[in-house]
C-alpha positions in Angstrom: 29.2 13.0 94.6 31.9 13.9 92.1 30.8 16.2 89.4 27.6 17.6 90.9 28.9 20.5 92.9 31.0 23.6 92.2 31.9 26.7 94.1 31.5 30.3 93.1 32.2 33.8 94.5 30.6 37.0 93.2 33.6 39.3 93.4 33.8 42.7 95.0 33.3 44.7 91.7 30.1 42.8 90.9 28.8 43.3 94.5 29.7 47.0 94.3 27.9 47.4 91.0 24.7 45.7 92.4 24.9 42.6 90.2 24.2 40.0 92.9 20.6 39.6 91.9 21.1 39.4 88.1 24.0 36.9 88.6 22.1 34.7 91.0 19.2 34.8 88.5 21.4 33.6 85.7 22.8 30.8 88.0 19.2 29.7 88.8 18.0 29.9 85.2 20.9 27.7 84.2 19.6 24.9 86.4 21.9 25.2 89.4 20.6 24.8 92.9 22.2 26.8 95.7 23.4 24.4 98.5 25.1 27.1 100.6 25.5 30.8 100.3 26.9 33.7 102.4 27.6 37.4 102.1 31.0 38.1 103.6 34.2 40.2 103.3 37.5 38.4 103.0 40.5 39.8 104.8 43.7 40.2 102.9 45.1 37.1 104.8 42.0 35.0 103.9 42.3 36.0 100.3 46.0 35.0 100.3 45.1 31.6 101.8 42.3 31.0 99.4 44.4 31.9 96.3 47.6 30.3 97.7 47.8 28.2 94.5 48.8 31.4 92.7 51.4 32.6 95.3 54.5 33.8 93.5 52.7 34.7 90.3 52.8 38.2 89.0 49.1 38.8 89.6 48.9 37.4 93.2 49.2 40.7 95.0 46.7 42.5 92.9 44.3 39.5 93.0 44.4 39.2 96.8 44.1 43.0 97.3 41.1 43.1 94.9 39.4 40.1 96.5 39.7 41.8 100.0 38.6 45.2 98.8 34.9 44.7 99.5 32.2 42.1 100.2 31.7 39.0 98.2 29.0 36.4 97.9 30.3 32.8 98.3 28.1 29.9 97.2 28.1 26.1 96.6 26.1 25.2 93.5 24.7 21.8 92.6 23.9 20.4 89.2 25.0 17.5 87.0 28.4 18.3 85.4 28.5 21.4 87.7 32.1 22.5 87.2 32.1 22.4 83.4 28.6 23.8 83.0 29.3 26.7 85.4 32.6 27.6 83.7 30.6 27.7 80.4 28.0 30.0 82.1 30.6 32.4 83.4 32.7 32.6 80.3 36.4 33.3 79.7 38.4 35.1 82.4 38.9 38.0 80.0 35.5 39.4 79.4 36.6 40.8 76.0 37.1 37.1 75.0 34.0 35.8 76.8 31.0 34.6 74.7 28.0 36.8 74.5 25.5 36.2 77.3 28.0 34.8 79.8 28.2 36.3 83.3 31.7 37.7 82.7 30.7 39.3 79.4 27.7 41.0 81.0 29.1 42.0 84.4 32.9 42.0 84.4 34.9 45.2 84.2 38.2 43.6 83.1 40.2 40.4 83.2 41.4 41.1 86.7 38.0 42.4 87.9 36.0 39.7 86.2 32.8 39.5 88.3 32.8 35.9 89.4 35.1 33.0 90.4 34.3 29.4 89.4 36.1 26.3 90.5 38.2 24.8 87.7 38.0 21.1 88.9 35.9 18.8 91.0 38.8 18.6 93.5 39.1 22.4 93.8 35.3 22.8 94.1 35.6 20.6 97.3 38.6 22.5 98.7 37.1 25.9 97.9 33.7 25.0 99.4 35.3 23.7 102.5 37.2 27.0 102.9 33.9 28.9 103.3 31.3 26.5 104.6 31.0 24.0 107.4 28.9 20.9 106.9 26.2 22.6 109.0 25.9 25.4 106.5 25.1 23.2 103.6 21.6 22.2 102.6 
């Protein structure tokens, strides 16, 4: 199944700004199928575990505080070439550098508050999906 699934989170700033619907619409229009989805709120500890790959980096504290500052929407998405296609749809981490029409260009506030997370590899898509969803929650 390599290459057909990716993981995303709509981050607290985008949830707060009422962008869940428009972002999900863009995901759907781009040909992704939602295989699992939940509206939840990460604790600081959960955010630290999820982003443990970044532990020790200068932005780790701010990132985990931000990600635990409000509710998020987590989802597993399916499509051929899912990781690469989704990263193209969301655009560069820095919305100022993101291409026109990408999710981050349209809905991000800044590089650190960039509206959505997208897995960066097939391996991380599996790890990140497993963090949020049991097998029974996937369709």
